[in-house]
C-alpha positions in Angstrom: -1.3 7.6 16.7 -2.8 8.7 13.4 -2.2 8.3 9.7 -3.5 10.5 6.9 -4.8 7.9 4.4 -6.0 10.4 1.8 -5.8 14.2 1.3 -6.8 15.8 -2.0 -8.7 19.0 -2.7 -11.4 19.2 -0.1 -11.3 15.5 1.0 -9.4 14.2 4.0 -9.4 10.6 5.3 -7.7 9.8 8.7 -7.0 6.6 10.6 -6.6 6.9 14.4 -5.1 4.0 16.3 -5.4 3.5 20.0 -3.5 0.8 21.8 -4.5 -0.7 25.1 -2.3 -3.0 27.2 -2.9 -4.5 30.6 -3.5 -8.2 30.7 -3.6 -8.5 26.9 -2.8 -5.9 24.3 -5.3 -4.7 21.8 -5.8 -2.1 19.2 -8.7 0.0 18.1 -8.9 1.8 14.8 -11.2 4.7 14.0 -11.7 6.3 10.6 -12.7 9.8 9.9 -13.6 10.9 6.3 -14.2 14.5 5.9 -15.4 16.9 3.2 -13.6 20.1 4.4 -15.6 22.4 2.1 -19.0 21.3 3.4 -17.6 20.8 6.9 -19.1 17.4 7.4 -18.3 13.7 7.5 -18.3 11.7 4.3 -20.4 8.5 4.0 -20.1 5.6 1.7 -23.3 6.9 0.0 -21.6 10.3 -0.6 -18.7 8.5 -2.4 -20.5 5.6 -4.2 -24.0 6.9 -4.6 -27.4 5.7 -3.3 -26.7 2.1 -4.5 -23.6 1.9 -2.3 -24.9 -1.1 -0.3 -25.3 -3.3 -3.4 -22.0 -2.1 -4.9 -20.1 -2.8 -1.6 -21.8 -6.1 -0.9 -21.1 -7.5 -4.4 -17.5 -6.4 -4.4 -16.7 -7.7 -0.9 -18.4 -11.0 -1.6 -16.5 -11.4 -4.9 -13.2 -10.5 -3.2 -13.8 -13.0 -0.4 -14.6 -15.8 -2.8 -11.5 -15.1 -4.9 -9.2 -14.9 -1.8 -10.5 -18.2 -0.4 -10.2 -20.0 -3.8 -6.7 -18.7 -4.5 -5.0 -18.6 -1.0 -5.4 -21.6 1.3 -4.3 -19.4 4.2 -7.4 -17.1 3.8 -10.5 -18.1 5.7 -13.8 -16.2 6.2 -16.8 -17.2 8.4 -19.6 -18.5 6.2 -17.4 -19.4 3.2 -16.0 -22.9 2.4 -12.6 -23.5 0.9 -14.1 -23.5 -2.6 -15.2 -19.9 -2.1 -18.9 -20.8 -1.9 -21.1 -19.8 1.0 -21.1 -22.4 3.6 -22.8 -22.0 7.0 -21.9 -25.5 8.2 -20.0 -24.1 11.2 -23.0 -22.0 12.2 -21.0 -18.8 12.4 -22.3 -16.0 10.3 -19.7 -14.0 8.5 -20.0 -11.1 6.1 -23.7 -10.2 5.3 -23.8 -6.6 4.4 -22.4 -3.1 4.8 -24.4 -0.4 6.5 -24.2 3.4 7.1 -22.0 2.6 10.1 -19.4 0.4 8.3 -15.9 1.6 8.9 -13.9 2.8 5.8 -11.2 5.1 4.7 -10.2 6.5 1.3 -7.0 5.1 -0.2 -4.4 6.9 -2.4 -6.7 6.4 -5.5 -9.6 7.9 -3.7 -11.4 4.6 -3.5 -13.2 3.6 -0.3 -11.6 0.7 1.6 -14.0 -1.2 3.9 -12.4 -2.3 7.2 -13.8 -5.1 9.4 -12.8 -5.6 13.1 -10.7 -8.6 14.1 -13.1 -11.7 14.5 -16.0 -9.8 12.8 -16.0 -11.8 9.5 -12.9 -14.0 9.8 -10.7 -15.8 12.4 -8.4 -13.6 14.4 -5.2 -14.6 12.5 -6.7 -12.7 9.5 -6.4 -9.5 11.5 -8.6 -6.7 10.3 -9.7 -7.6 6.8 -9.9 -4.7 4.2 -11.6 -4.6 0.9 -11.1 -1.8 -1.7 -14.2 -0.8 -3.5 -13.3 0.5 -7.0 -15.4 3.4 -8.2 -16.8 2.8 -11.6 
């Protein structure tokens, strides 16, 4: 199945979902962000500029800290219940985004970073998403 996440002017952002079921069911999500005028894929750098790694990392870290401090049901690997980094469990959580980090554009045209289940948080958290507001 697919969902059009954003479509405005020459920009298109799609989410494709594949479901697998045999012994256990699972889902995979793929994101395609396109500049239709230039006929090429969009990157986080195209949207946020060359400092996109710092911008994303600071925003995601701040959002994780806030979620953990304000919602006792939220839990991320490498963060304690006070929102401070804590590697006591020995599980590395969020470290950084890269050119291969999954994202889509939301209705406001902001990139939303998507992590796979178990990538930075326990499975009950699903696929954590973080909106990066453009300044």
